[in-house]
C-alpha positions, 0 to 999 in steps of 0.5 A: 942088810936091814929089816924094814917094817912097813905099816898099813891098814888091814883092809884088802885094798890097803894090803894090796897097795902096800904089796906094790910098794914092798915089791918095788922096794925089794926089786931095787934093794934085793938085800932088804928084808921087808916086814908088813905090819897091819893095823885096824885104824879108828876109821876102819872101826867107825861105823857112822859118817866119817866126818862126824867122827873126826875126819880123814886123820882117823885112817892114819892115826894108829900108823903114825903112832907106830912110826913115832914109837919106832915100831915101824919105819914106813907107813903106806897110805892112800894119799887121798886119806891124808888130812890137810896137815900132818905133824912136822915130825913126819914127811910124805913122799910119793911111791910109784907112778900115779894110777888112774885118778878118775872115779868110776861108776859101777852098775850091774848093766855096765851103763854110764851116768847118762844111761842110769834109770830116772831116779836111780839110787847111787851109793857113795860116802863122798860129798865131793862125788855126791855134789858132782854126780847130782850136777850131772844127774839131778834126778838121782838119789845119792845114798851114803855108803861105808865099807871096803871096796868089796862091800860096796860092790856087793850092794850093787852086784849081789844084794841089788839094793842100789843101782850103782856105786861110785868108786876110785878106779885106782883102788879097783885096779890095784885090788884086781877088781877092775879086771873082774868087773870090767864089763860093769865099770864106766869111768868118769872123765875129770871134766865130768867129775874132778878127783879128790886130792891125791886120788890114785897116789900111794903116799909113803910116810916116814919120820923126818929124821930117818934119813936111812929110810928116806934114802931107801924110798928115794929109789922108788919115788916117782918125781911127777907123781910127787909134784902132783901130790904136792900141788894138790895138797897145797890147795887142800892145806890153803883151804883147810879142807877135810872130809866134810869139805866138798873140794876136788883138785887134780894136777896133771902134766901138760905141754911141758908144764902143769894144769891144776883144776879145782872145785869147791862147793857148799855141802848142798851143792847149791853154790860152787866155784872153779879154778883152772891154772896152768903154769910151768911149776906144779906147786905154783899152779896149785898155789894160784888155784887155791888163791883163785878159789879163796877170792871166789869165796871158797872158804865160806862154802867149805866152812858150811856158812852159807851167809854172804861176805864170810871170808 
């Protein structure tokens, strides 16, 4: 018997997601004692735009420091919060089956994007969502917004200073808010708004050398979810994308193989490139999608350099 110490952020959603992992572990390892250790990360404390403060790694830094110091055995993240590359001292696996990867529009009246009033104000902190939403509805005004899920919902449901917000369906479901606000949610399809890499996936991070913990986690790993995560992160890594990048990637199993759809755009959304690859292997499809985007100039678009001919 041993005690497994699990690190997570202090946000209500992070703790709810970690609770799912803990219960899954205890179901297959009833002899295991699991202790949850919460951290306020640099990203949680940051009030300004995330991209200006250093990007997605701000949500993982403190948890990884605790892992490295041996204070915890496991760190649980929303996979979409992971930076493009992680320290080789760590390894990522996928815990549990992927939740709904789609984004969702939340409004007081429960209308979809087609029925938003002309000039509607929509909140999102994601450049990926902003660019895709403005493609669907060029007349809307997209306003940057930060804060936890409850705070963002409050801007529409309580304060009413926005007509809508765009949130991840998985986060709403895992926090129990999808049921509470069921009449106010209208999901986007992937064809309307491609998700972020890893959206809906819980990433479990451990030290590479901690084989004992790895064996414990293997019992709750979902193989198709892990393959999807690997395929999507291949694209992110190949394009060296971060939270300042307008990149969307979604890998899904189809017809005995894998379909990877990806989109990259410049920060203004004026120019974008797409790739859609289907192969028997998920990672191969991700690799090919990344190569196709690169061939179309994705590195130039994601770098913020709008000049032609930049690799």
